C-alpha positions as a Python dict, from the first residue, in 0.01 Angstrom:
ca = {
    (1, 'M'): (0, 0, 0),
    (2, 'R'): (143, 337, -103),
    (3, 'Q'): (41, 517, 217),
    (4, 'S'): (195, 249, 438),
    (5, 'V'): (528, 264, 259),
    (6, 'K'): (533, 638, 297),
    (7, 'F'): (458, 614, 668),
    (8, 'I'): (721, 346, 730),
    (9, 'A'): (971, 553, 533),
    (10, 'L'): (900, 832, 783),
    (11, 'N'): (756, 1076, 528),
    (12, 'L'): (405, 1118, 688),
    (13, 'M'): (161, 1319, 479),
    (14, 'I'): (-142, 1434, 681),
    (15, 'A'): (-499, 1364, 569),
    (16, 'F'): (-678, 1450, 892),
    (17, 'I'): (-1000, 1637, 817),
    (18, 'I'): (-1126, 1887, 1074),
    (19, 'P'): (-1508, 1905, 1070),
    (20, 'V'): (-1649, 2240, 962),
    (21, 'S'): (-1851, 2399, 1240),
    (22, 'S'): (-2190, 2560, 1204),
    (23, 'C'): (-2206, 2922, 1086),
    (24, 'K'): (-2400, 3007, 1401),
    (25, 'K'): (-2159, 3094, 1677),
    (26, 'D'): (-2246, 3000, 2031),
    (27, 'A'): (-2142, 3208, 2325),
    (28, 'P'): (-1800, 3103, 2455),
    (29, 'K'): (-1823, 2853, 2736),
    (30, 'E'): (-1639, 2909, 3057),
    (31, 'I'): (-1371, 2650, 3123),
    (32, 'T'): (-1418, 2555, 3485),
    (33, 'N'): (-1140, 2297, 3511),
    (34, 'P'): (-864, 2370, 3260),
    (35, 'P'): (-612, 2083, 3223),
    (36, 'D'): (-288, 2132, 3410),
    (37, 'A'): (56, 2101, 3254),
    (38, 'T'): (113, 1753, 3394),
    (39, 'S'): (-214, 1625, 3248),
    (40, 'I'): (-129, 1769, 2906),
    (41, 'A'): (221, 1619, 2918),
    (42, 'N'): (77, 1278, 3008),
    (43, 'Q'): (-166, 1298, 2716),
    (44, 'V'): (118, 1382, 2477),
    (45, 'E'): (328, 1090, 2602),
    (46, 'A'): (32, 855, 2568),
    (47, 'K'): (-13, 963, 2205),
    (48, 'K'): (358, 913, 2137),
    (49, 'K'): (346, 564, 2285),
    (50, 'R'): (49, 481, 2066),
    (51, 'M'): (237, 610, 1762),
    (52, 'A'): (525, 378, 1846),
    (53, 'E'): (283, 83, 1868),
    (54, 'I'): (135, 178, 1529),
    (55, 'I'): (478, 208, 1367),
    (56, 'K'): (588, -130, 1504),
    (57, 'E'): (274, -300, 1375),
    (58, 'L'): (307, -136, 1032),
    (59, 'V'): (670, -248, 1008),
    (60, 'D'): (566, -602, 1102),
    (61, 'I'): (287, -603, 843),
    (62, 'K'): (528, -483, 576),
    (63, 'A'): (775, -758, 672),
    (64, 'Q'): (498, -1020, 654),
    (65, 'K'): (400, -907, 305),
    (66, 'E'): (761, -908, 187),
    (67, 'K'): (807, -1259, 323),
    (68, 'S'): (476, -1390, 187),
    (69, 'P'): (369, -1195, -127),
    (70, 'E'): (28, -1368, -123),
    (71, 'L'): (-55, -1155, 182),
    (72, 'M'): (-61, -854, -50),
    (73, 'R'): (-409, -977, -147),
    (74, 'D'): (-522, -1033, 211),
    (75, 'A'): (-815, -790, 245),
    (76, 'K'): (-829, -812, 624),
    (77, 'L'): (-457, -739, 664),
    (78, 'S'): (-473, -453, 413),
    (79, 'Q'): (-769, -301, 596),
    (80, 'R'): (-582, -324, 924),
    (81, 'E'): (-284, -154, 760),
    (82, 'E'): (-505, 125, 625),
    (83, 'N'): (-671, 181, 963),
    (84, 'L'): (-333, 203, 1135),
    (85, 'M'): (-213, 448, 872),
    (86, 'K'): (-511, 677, 926),
    (87, 'E'): (-472, 663, 1304),
    (88, 'G'): (-100, 738, 1276),
    (89, 'E'): (-163, 1034, 1045),
    (90, 'A'): (-423, 1178, 1282),
    (91, 'L'): (-191, 1143, 1583),
    (92, 'S'): (96, 1301, 1391),
    (93, 'D'): (-125, 1593, 1292),
    (94, 'E'): (-232, 1648, 1652),
    (95, 'L'): (126, 1643, 1777),
    (96, 'T'): (297, 1843, 1501),
    (97, 'G'): (32, 2043, 1318),
    (98, 'G'): (121, 1858, 998),
    (99, 'I'): (463, 2024, 961),
    (100, 'R'): (679, 1779, 769),
    (101, 'I'): (1010, 1847, 942),
    (102, 'K'): (844, 1813, 1282),
    (103, 'E'): (676, 1490, 1170),
    (104, 'N'): (1010, 1332, 1081),
    (105, 'A'): (1158, 1440, 1415),
    (106, 'L'): (852, 1310, 1601),
    (107, 'V'): (863, 966, 1442),
    (108, 'E'): (1236, 940, 1508),
    (109, 'E'): (1179, 1039, 1872),
    (110, 'V'): (899, 791, 1941),
    (111, 'V'): (1076, 501, 1773),
    (112, 'K'): (1403, 571, 1951),
    (113, 'K'): (1231, 604, 2289),
    (114, 'Y'): (951, 348, 2275),
    (115, 'A'): (1065, 102, 2009),
    (116, 'P'): (1448, 105, 2011),
    (117, 'E'): (1464, -243, 1860),
    (118, 'Y'): (1308, -96, 1544),
    (119, 'Y'): (1518, 221, 1531),
    (120, 'E'): (1803, 93, 1316),
    (121, 'K'): (1569, -62, 1062),
    (122, 'M'): (1349, 247, 1052),
    (123, 'S'): (1651, 471, 1005),
    (124, 'A'): (1763, 262, 708),
    (125, 'E'): (1411, 270, 562),
    (126, 'R'): (1400, 645, 606),
    (127, 'A'): (1738, 698, 442),
    (128, 'K'): (1634, 496, 136),
    (129, 'A'): (1297, 671, 113),
    (130, 'M'): (1453, 1017, 129),
    (131, 'I'): (1696, 934, -152),
    (132, 'I'): (1408, 807, -365),
    (133, 'S'): (1215, 1124, -280),
    (134, 'A'): (1510, 1341, -383),
    (135, 'Q'): (1541, 1157, -715),
    (136, 'S'): (1169, 1204, -774),
    (137, 'C'): (1202, 1573, -694),
    (138, 'L'): (1481, 1614, -951),
    (139, 'K'): (1276, 1435, -1215),
    (140, 'G'): (981, 1662, -1141),
    (141, 'I'): (1200, 1967, -1191),
    (142, 'Q'): (1339, 1812, -1508),
    (143, 'S'): (987, 1781, -1649),
    (144, 'A'): (920, 2146, -1562),
    (145, 'L'): (1242, 2253, -1736),
    (146, 'E'): (1148, 2063, -2051),
    (147, 'E'): (802, 2221, -2044),
    (148, 'Y'): (962, 2563, -2001),
    (149, 'K'): (1183, 2497, -2302),
    (150, 'C'): (879, 2400, -2512),
    (151, 'F'): (729, 2741, -2438),
    (152, 'Y'): (1041, 2959, -2467),
    (153, 'A'): (1281, 2748, -2679),
    (154, 'K'): (1549, 2770, -2412),
    (155, 'Y'): (1627, 2672, -2054),
    (156, 'P'): (1645, 2931, -1774),
    (157, 'A'): (1990, 3088, -1727),
    (158, 'T'): (2196, 2977, -1427),
    (159, 'D'): (2157, 3316, -1260),
    (160, 'E'): (1779, 3298, -1306),
    (161, 'G'): (1782, 2962, -1134),
    (162, 'L'): (1493, 2734, -1047),
    (163, 'L'): (1313, 3014, -861),
    (164, 'F'): (1239, 3154, -1207),
    (165, 'L'): (1016, 2852, -1272),
    (166, 'T'): (796, 2939, -974),
    (167, 'L'): (702, 3280, -1116),
    (168, 'E'): (393, 3349, -1324),
    (169, 'H'): (477, 3327, -1696),
    (170, 'D'): (231, 3486, -1940),
    (171, 'D'): (-79, 3266, -1961),
    (172, 'K'): (107, 2955, -1844),
    (173, 'G'): (147, 3049, -1480),
    (174, 'A'): (416, 2886, -1266),
    (175, 'F'): (592, 2571, -1388),
    (176, 'I'): (663, 2437, -1037),
    (177, 'G'): (572, 2522, -680),
    (178, 'K'): (826, 2667, -439),
    (179, 'S'): (811, 2351, -228),
    (180, 'M'): (1002, 2171, -505),
    (181, 'L'): (1303, 2398, -467),
    (182, 'K'): (1432, 2205, -165),
    (183, 'D'): (1530, 1841, -128),
    (184, 'P'): (1400, 1614, 152),
    (185, 'W'): (1687, 1727, 378),
    (186, 'G'): (1584, 2092, 346),
    (187, 'N'): (1867, 2200, 114),
    (188, 'E'): (1819, 2404, -201),
    (189, 'I'): (1825, 2207, -528),
    (190, 'A'): (2122, 2332, -732),
    (191, 'Y'): (2072, 2421, -1099),
    (192, 'E'): (2340, 2499, -1356),
    (193, 'L'): (2292, 2566, -1726),
    (194, 'V'): (2596, 2401, -1883),
    (195, 'D'): (2527, 2523, -2236),
    (196, 'E'): (2232, 2589, -2465),
    (197, 'Y'): (2131, 2223, -2464),
    (198, 'Q'): (2248, 2088, -2128),
    (199, 'Y'): (2187, 2159, -1762),
    (200, 'K'): (2268, 1995, -1430),
    (201, 'L'): (2039, 1945, -1131),
    (202, 'K'): (2182, 1841, -797),
    (203, 'S'): (2068, 1757, -446),
    (204, 'L'): (2344, 1773, -186),
    (205, 'G'): (2214, 1450, -40),
    (206, 'P'): (2204, 1335, 323),
    (207, 'D'): (2528, 1509, 432),
    (208, 'G'): (2423, 1848, 288),
    (209, 'K'): (2773, 1905, 148),
    (210, 'N'): (2870, 1987, -209),
    (211, 'N'): (3081, 1754, -424),
    (212, 'T'): (3070, 1446, -199),
    (213, 'P'): (2961, 1088, -276),
    (214, 'D'): (2621, 1171, -122),
    (215, 'D'): (2536, 1412, -405),
    (216, 'I'): (2237, 1311, -618),
    (217, 'V'): (2286, 1444, -971),
    (218, 'L'): (2060, 1459, -1275),
    (219, 'E'): (2208, 1582, -1600),
    (220, 'E'): (2034, 1655, -1928),
}
């Protein structure tokens, strides 16, 4: 399941829907017994523990499916996986507000604290998923660059950079969103126009340093 892989890879995307309230506003109610700090802290820890339990079960389900491919067609197991995914997304949203960087830090924290036996495996899964995500990001930018060239018969200049693709262009609008300008590690995607026909796209990779074996490069 696509959602499960994304969750196990520690790239949670939130789909928690907040019900829309009635247009009629009621008078504010007086809070007679506001929760104290200790109570709130206990609630947060309980949610984190539950997240750890969800992550462990999702990892186990994934391992079962990898070991026995016929389980991919097991409707009951797939439904359980989907339910866990939804619960995990809702908890993550409550604890982080759906901010991606905070989500990654949260999952790392709960696994390390409440499921240490899974931490090494989860870290490896996360590292692989982030590299795949970076490669996908570069390919998305590549598609935008080719579309730009179809419209203007050239690629953006190096000094114009990828930010140029996020601007409104005539009737076309923007070619990419600003969120695509950074890789999964939060570093800017590098763009260089080599000549009229070639360009280079690069993510600095996990170490965030230029010209190291971690660099992820896409050349056209």
